[in-house]
N, C-alpha and C positions, 0 to 999 in steps of 0.2 A: 494549470495543473492543480493549483490550490483549490479551485472551486470543484473540480471533479473529485478530488480526494474527500472534500467536505461532503459532497453528495453521497459518496460511497460510504462514509462513516455514518451519515445520518440514516441510512437504510440497512445498517449492519445488524444481522441477527446471529449472535453467538450466545451459547448457553451460559457460559461463565461471565458473571457481571464484572469481575475484576479485569479480565482480559478485554472485555468490551469497553470498560472505562479507560484502560490504557490506550486502546486504538483510537477511540473517539477524542480523548484528550489530546493525543499527539496530532490529530488532524486539526483540531481547533487551535492548538499552539502553533502549528505550521502556518495556518491562515493568519493568525495574529502577527507572527514574525514576518510574513510576506508583507503585510500592510505596514509594519514598522520599518521594513527595509526600503520602502518607497520614500520615507522621510530621512533616512540615514544614508550615509555614503560608503559605509564599510561593507566588505564582503563577508564578514563574520556572521552577521545576522542573516544574510542570504543563504549561507551555507547551513546555518542552524535551522532555518525554515525548511530548506530542502530535506535535511536529515529528519525532521519531525514528520514531514509529509511522507517520506519513504518508510518510516516505521509503520505508519498506517497501511501503506501499500503492501509492505512485506508481510504484515500480520494477516491481512485479508487474503493475500495469495497463499500463505501457509494454511489458513482456515479452509480455503476452497480446495486445496489439495486433498483434504480428507473427504470432501463431498464427491470428488470425481475419482478418487483412488488412482491418480496419475502421479507416478514417481517424478516425472520431469518437472511438475509444478512445484514440488518440494524444494527444488534448487533455486527457484526464483528469488526468495529472500536473500540468499547468498549472492546471487548476481546483482541485486540491488545494493548490497553492501559494497561490493567491488566497484560498482558504478559510482557510488558516493565517494569512495576513496579516490577515484579518478578525477572527480570534480574538485574535491578539496585540495588535492595535491597537483592539480593542473597536468593530468596525464590524458591528453585528448584521444589517443588511440585506444587506451583501455576504456575510457568513458564511452566512446562510440561503439565499440564492440559489444560491451556488456549492456548498453542501453538497447541496442538492436536485438540482441538475443533475448533479453527480458521482455521487450515489446512483443516479439514473436510468440513467446510462451504465454504472455498475458492475452494476446489476441486469440490464441488457440483455446485458452481457458474460457474467454468470453464467448467464443463460438460454441463450445460445449455447453456453457450455461444457458445460452439463448435457446438451445434445442431441448433443454430439460423442462418438463412440466413444473408449474409453479408449486404444487403441493409437495413435490420432492425436495424443492429448495428450502422450504420453511421448516421441514422436520417436525418433531414432536413438540408442540408448544407447551406442553405440561412440564417439560424439563427446563424451561427458561427461568433464570433467576431474576427477580424484579428489584 
């Protein structure tokens, strides 16, 4: 998961550089914490790494909801928050349900994105903040 979130953050195109910075930094922080969790034995670092990676996933999902104008995609960040709650507080039923629903919404979003022409996805490059 860490590698896929890192790839997603590396190819992120958001107009506002502050939001882009938050999402990319959370992805890098999540990857760093995952590598740190390999040498530590506690679950705290593992939970923090998952939280940082989910921040990036939720932000990208919210961003893509504006690209597709799909109301259902806007709830995906909330689903990821409840999923994270289930993981941290050891609620396996909640975790499984919200992970599956979020995965289905993300798969639907990916399907719609694959069908979109590339020039629609990039938008107006003159509005990007560098």
